C-alpha positions in Angstrom: 2.8 20.2 24.3 5.3 19.1 21.3 7.8 21.3 19.6 7.5 21.5 15.5 10.5 19.0 14.8 8.9 16.2 17.0 5.2 16.8 15.7 6.7 16.3 11.9 8.4 13.5 12.7 4.8 12.1 14.6 3.2 13.2 11.3 5.4 11.3 9.1 4.7 8.3 11.4 1.0 8.8 11.1 1.3 9.1 7.3 3.7 5.6 7.4 0.8 4.5 9.5 -2.3 5.2 7.5 -0.4 4.1 4.3 0.4 0.7 5.5 -3.1 0.4 7.3 -4.5 0.3 3.5 -2.1 -1.9 2.5 -3.0 -4.4 5.3 -6.7 -3.9 5.3 -7.6 -3.1 1.8 -4.5 -5.3 0.3 -6.2 -8.8 1.0 -9.3 -7.3 -0.9 -6.9 -6.4 -4.4 -5.1 -9.9 -3.9 -8.6 -11.7 -3.8 -9.8 -9.2 -6.8 -6.7 -10.7 -8.7 -6.8 -14.3 -8.0 -10.7 -14.2 -8.7 -11.1 -15.6 -12.0 -8.4 -18.2 -11.7 -9.1 -19.8 -7.9 -13.0 -20.1 -8.4 -13.8 -22.5 -10.7 -17.6 -22.4 -10.6 -19.8 -19.6 -10.0 -20.5 -20.7 -6.2 -17.0 -20.5 -5.6 -16.2 -17.1 -7.0 -19.4 -16.1 -4.6 -17.4 -17.6 -1.7 -14.4 -15.7 -2.6 -16.7 -12.6 -2.6 -18.4 -12.6 0.3 -15.4 -13.4 1.9 -14.4 -10.2 1.8 -18.2 -8.6 1.1 -18.9 -7.0 4.6 -15.6 -5.5 4.7 -14.0 -4.5 1.6 -16.0 -1.1 1.3 -14.6 0.0 5.0 -11.2 -1.1 4.2 -11.2 0.8 1.1 -11.9 4.4 3.2 -8.3 4.0 4.6 -7.5 5.6 1.3 -9.6 8.2 1.4 -8.3 8.9 4.9 -4.9 9.1 3.5 -5.4 11.2 1.0 -7.1 13.6 3.3 -4.8 13.7 5.8 -1.8 14.7 3.2 -4.1 17.3 2.1 -4.1 18.6 5.8 -0.6 17.6 7.4 1.4 17.8 3.8 0.0 19.8 1.5 3.0 20.6 -0.9 3.5 16.6 -1.2 -0.5 16.3 -2.2 -0.3 19.2 -4.3 2.9 17.9 -6.5 1.6 14.2 -6.2 -1.9 14.8 -7.2 -0.8 17.3 -10.0 1.9 15.5 -11.5 0.9 12.0 -11.6 -2.7 13.2 -12.6 -2.6 10.2 -15.6 -1.6 7.4 -12.7 -4.2 8.9 -10.3 -6.6 8.6 -13.1 -6.2 5.2 -14.0 -6.2 4.0 -10.3 -9.4 5.4 -9.6 -10.9 4.2 -12.6 -9.5 0.8 -11.5 -11.3 1.3 -8.0 -14.7 2.2 -9.8 -14.4 -1.2 -11.0 -14.7 -2.8 -7.4 -18.3 -1.3 -6.3 -20.2 -1.6 -9.4 -18.5 -5.3 -9.6 -20.2 -6.2 -6.3 -23.1 -4.9 -6.8 -24.2 -5.9 -10.0 -22.1 -9.6 -10.7 -25.0 -11.8 -9.0 -27.9 -9.8 -10.2 -28.3 -11.7 -13.6 -28.0 -15.8 -13.7 -26.3 -15.3 -17.3 -23.2 -16.7 -17.6 -21.5 -14.2 -19.7 -23.0 -11.5 -17.4 -21.0 -13.1 -14.6 -17.9 -13.5 -16.2 -17.7 -10.1 -17.7 -17.9 -8.4 -13.6 -15.6 -11.2 -12.7 -13.0 -9.9 -15.5 -14.1 -6.1 -13.9 -13.3 -7.3 -10.5 -10.1 -8.6 -11.2 -8.6 -5.6 -13.0 -10.0 -3.6 -10.1 -7.6 -5.6 -8.2 -4.7 -5.8 -10.6 -4.9 -2.0 -11.5 -4.4 -0.9 -8.1 -1.6 -2.8 -7.3 0.4 -2.4 -10.2 -0.3 1.9 -9.9 0.4 2.1 -6.4 3.6 -0.6 -6.5 4.7 1.6 -9.4 4.4 4.8 -7.4 6.1 3.5 -4.6 9.5 2.5 -6.7 9.4 5.9 -8.5 9.3 7.6 -5.4 12.5 5.7 -4.3 13.8 6.6 -7.7 12.8 10.2 -7.4 10.1 11.7 -9.9 10.7 14.6 -12.6 9.3 17.7 -10.8 10.9 21.1 -9.7 9.7 24.5 -8.2 10.2 27.8 -9.7 11.0 30.4 -7.1 7.4 31.1 -6.9 7.2 27.9 -4.8 5.0 26.5 -8.2 5.5 23.0 -8.4 6.5 21.8 -12.2 6.3 18.0 -13.3 8.5 18.0 -16.3 7.7 13.9 -17.0 5.3 11.7 -19.1 3.4 8.7 -17.6 5.4 6.4 -19.7 8.6 7.7 -17.8 7.8 5.8 -14.8 7.8 2.3 -16.5 11.7 2.3 -15.3 13.2 -0.9 -14.6 13.8 -0.3 -10.6 10.0 0.6 -10.6 8.6 -2.7 -12.8 10.6 -4.7 -10.2 8.8 -2.9 -7.2 5.3 -4.0 -9.3 6.1 -7.2 -9.0 7.1 -7.0 -5.4 3.6 -5.1 -4.5 1.5 -7.6 -7.0 3.1 -10.8 -5.1 2.6 -9.3 -2.0 -0.9 -8.4 -2.5 -1.4 -12.0 -3.8 0.3 -13.8 -0.8 -2.2 -11.5 1.3 -5.3 -12.3 -0.3 -4.3 -15.7 -0.7 -3.9 -16.1 3.1 -6.8 -14.8 4.2 -8.6 -16.6 1.4 -7.3 -19.8 3.5 -8.3 -18.6 6.3 -12.1 -17.5 5.7 -12.9 -20.6 3.1 -12.5 -24.3 2.8 -12.5 -27.4 0.9 -11.1 -27.2 -2.6 -11.1 -23.2 -2.5 -8.8 -23.4 0.5 -6.6 -25.8 -1.3 -6.1 -23.6 -4.2 -5.5 -20.5 -1.8 -2.6 -22.6 -0.5 -0.8 -23.4 -3.8 -0.9 -19.7 -4.3 0.5 -18.8 -1.4 3.3 -21.0 -2.2 4.5 -19.4 -5.4 3.5 -16.0 -4.5 5.0 -16.2 -1.3 8.0 -17.5 -2.9 8.0 -14.8 -5.5 7.6 -12.0 -2.9 10.5 -13.1 -1.4 12.9 -12.9 -4.2 11.8 -10.0 -6.1 12.0 -7.9 -2.4 15.4 -9.4 -2.6 16.2 -8.6 -5.7 15.2 -4.8 -5.1 16.8 -4.8 -1.8 20.4 -5.8 -3.4 19.6 -3.2 -5.9 19.1 -0.2 -3.7 22.3 -1.1 -1.9 24.3 -1.5 -4.9 23.1 0.4 -8.0 20.3 2.7 -6.9 21.1 6.7 -6.7 19.5 8.0 -3.2 19.7 11.3 -2.0 21.1 13.2 1.2 20.8 16.5 2.6 24.4 17.9 2.8 23.4 21.5 3.6 22.3 22.4 7.5 18.8 22.6 8.0 16.8 23.5 11.0 14.2 21.0 11.7 11.8 23.3 14.2 10.8 26.0 11.9 9.2 26.9 8.4 12.1 25.7 5.8 12.5 27.3 2.1 12.6 24.4 0.4 14.6 25.6 -2.2 17.1 26.6 0.7 18.7 23.0 1.1 21.3 21.5 -0.7 20.6 17.6 -1.8 23.0 15.4 -3.1 22.5 12.1 -5.3 24.7 8.7 -5.3 24.4 5.1 -5.1 23.7 3.4 -2.0 22.2 6.5 -0.1 19.3 4.8 0.5 21.3 3.1 2.9 22.4 5.5 5.4 19.5 5.0 7.8 20.2 1.1 8.0 23.7 2.3 9.7 22.5 5.6 11.6 19.5 3.3 13.1 20.4 -0.2 13.6 16.7 -0.5 14.7 15.4 -0.2 11.5 17.0 -3.4 9.8 14.1 -5.2 11.6 12.0 -4.3 9.1 13.6 -6.0 6.1 14.7 -9.2 8.3 11.1 -9.4 9.5 9.6 -9.1 6.1 12.0 -11.9 5.0 11.3 -14.0 7.7 7.4 -13.8 8.1 7.2 -14.6 4.5 8.9 -17.7 5.4 6.6 -18.5 8.3 3.5 -17.4 6.3 4.5 -20.0 4.2 5.5 -22.7 7.1 1.9 -22.1 9.2 -0.1 -22.3 5.9 1.3 -26.0 5.8 0.5 -26.5 9.5 -3.0 -25.0 8.7 -2.6 -22.3 11.2 -4.5 -19.7 8.6 -5.3 -17.6 11.3 -2.0 -16.9 12.8 -0.8 -16.7 8.9 -3.0 -13.7 8.6 -1.6 -11.8 11.3 2.2 -12.5 9.9 1.0 -11.8 6.4 -0.2 -8.5 7.6 2.8 -7.7 9.7 5.3 -8.5 6.1 2.9 -6.0 4.4 3.7 -3.4 7.2 7.4 -4.2 7.4 7.8 -4.3 3.6 6.6 -0.7 3.4 8.7 0.6 6.6 11.5 -0.9 4.6 11.0 1.1 1.4 9.7 4.4 3.8 12.5 4.2 6.5 15.2 3.9 3.5 14.0 7.5 2.5 13.9 9.1 5.5 13.5 12.2 6.0 12.2 12.3 1.9 9.1 11.8 0.8 9.0 12.8 -2.1 12.6 13.3 -3.8 12.8 15.0 -7.2 15.2 13.7 -9.9 15.0 16.7 -11.9 16.6 19.2 -9.5 17.3 17.1 -6.3 17.1 20.8 -4.0 13.0 20.9 -4.8 12.9 17.5 -2.7 10.2 17.1 -0.8 11.2 16.2 3.2 9.0 16.0 6.4 11.2 19.4 7.2 10.2 21.6 4.6 6.7 19.9 2.9 4.3 19.6 6.2 2.0 22.3 7.3 2.3 24.7 10.0 2.9 24.1 13.7 -0.7 25.1 14.3 -2.0 22.7 12.0 -0.1 20.1 13.0 -1.0 20.6 16.4 -5.0 20.7 16.0 -4.6 17.6 13.7 -2.8 15.5 16.1 -5.3 16.0 19.1 -8.4 14.9 16.0 -6.5 12.2 15.0 -5.7 10.7 18.6 -9.9 11.4 19.4 -11.0 9.6 15.9 -8.2 6.8 15.1 -8.8 4.5 18.5 -12.4 5.2 17.3 -11.7 3.8 13.6 -9.4 1.1 15.3 -12.5 0.0 17.5 -14.9 0.0 15.4 -13.0 -2.2 12.7 -11.8 -4.9 15.5 -15.2 -4.8 16.4 -16.4 -5.3 12.2 -13.7 -8.2 11.8 -15.0 -10.1 15.2 -18.6 -10.0 14.2 -17.9 -11.0 10.9 -15.7 -13.6 11.8 -15.6 -17.5 10.5 -15.5 -19.1 7.3 -17.8 -18.7 4.3 -19.1 -22.0 2.3 -21.0 -22.7 -0.7 -23.6 -24.0 1.7 -24.0 -20.0 2.7 -24.4 -19.1 -1.1 -26.9 -21.9 -1.7 -29.1 -21.2 1.6 -28.4 -17.4 0.7 -28.6 -17.0 -3.2 -30.8 -13.9 -3.7 -29.1 -12.1 -0.1 -25.5 -12.4 -0.5 -23.0 -11.2 -3.2 
């Protein structure tokens, strides 16, 4: 049906779709978790915040599980290299995520104020830590990770966790955390009312401006002072390639090459910037439902901007550039991609349809009156 090259490109888009899906669907959960101890001034207000995402947060988090499974099947070299090399970071991410289910389930079991405050801060870290780790990983993927492959195609990670704390990567942390705070605050403004919605509106303003400033600064850095990667040797995109046979060069500004090669890619950073301004305008006009849709588009376009800049690279190697993983040498076999494609075509519409149905059923605002009426039932 499709040749090998086309399947690889399709699976790159599927990978991009899953990353974007996780960032959109779980991003506002992470944002609300980060805002929980600060926006909720009373216990009831914090319960309103939790129950705004209570019916859907577990389903949203499964996007990350799906992303891991798809990476294992379609991009096994990427999965093995990333998870083994960034083992410490992955553990920190998982321990951060572990705080969320126990925080949701145990926070309201006791009425003790100290008990609930402790779990509020646990939920804060359950949102903040994954946002930081994932943003830090994204920044380091653009810089390049310190790994190489030997002649037996075994990967060797040559760096340490603290090496990831580079200035550009720390800037991407600001981009990611501010974006998740913006996305969470927009959702909260949409699903709550009164004082809580007003506080969410103020967060939308400052987080939106912080995201815009850091996103534009990161773009200027990428264009002027960040080394990008380019394959300078011939490569057959329709066969299984020896990943060590290619020649890769590093130069400042190479991550901008795709914008001249594919002019349509310029739409993604433009939409991210203009969309953020539109979110701020719609928030002031109290069009919170539309603002949330635009905010979701901003999240997607931010990820597309980074991934589009790197194409066809998925994991560049700063240690030995020729060991960099691209879509042409890091994918599974043709047969595997072919089978997985048909499974995905069947199952993905079911997942998306079910997700839309759940959000339709759970629509509407969460109020303090709801908490008082269902005090022993809700989170």
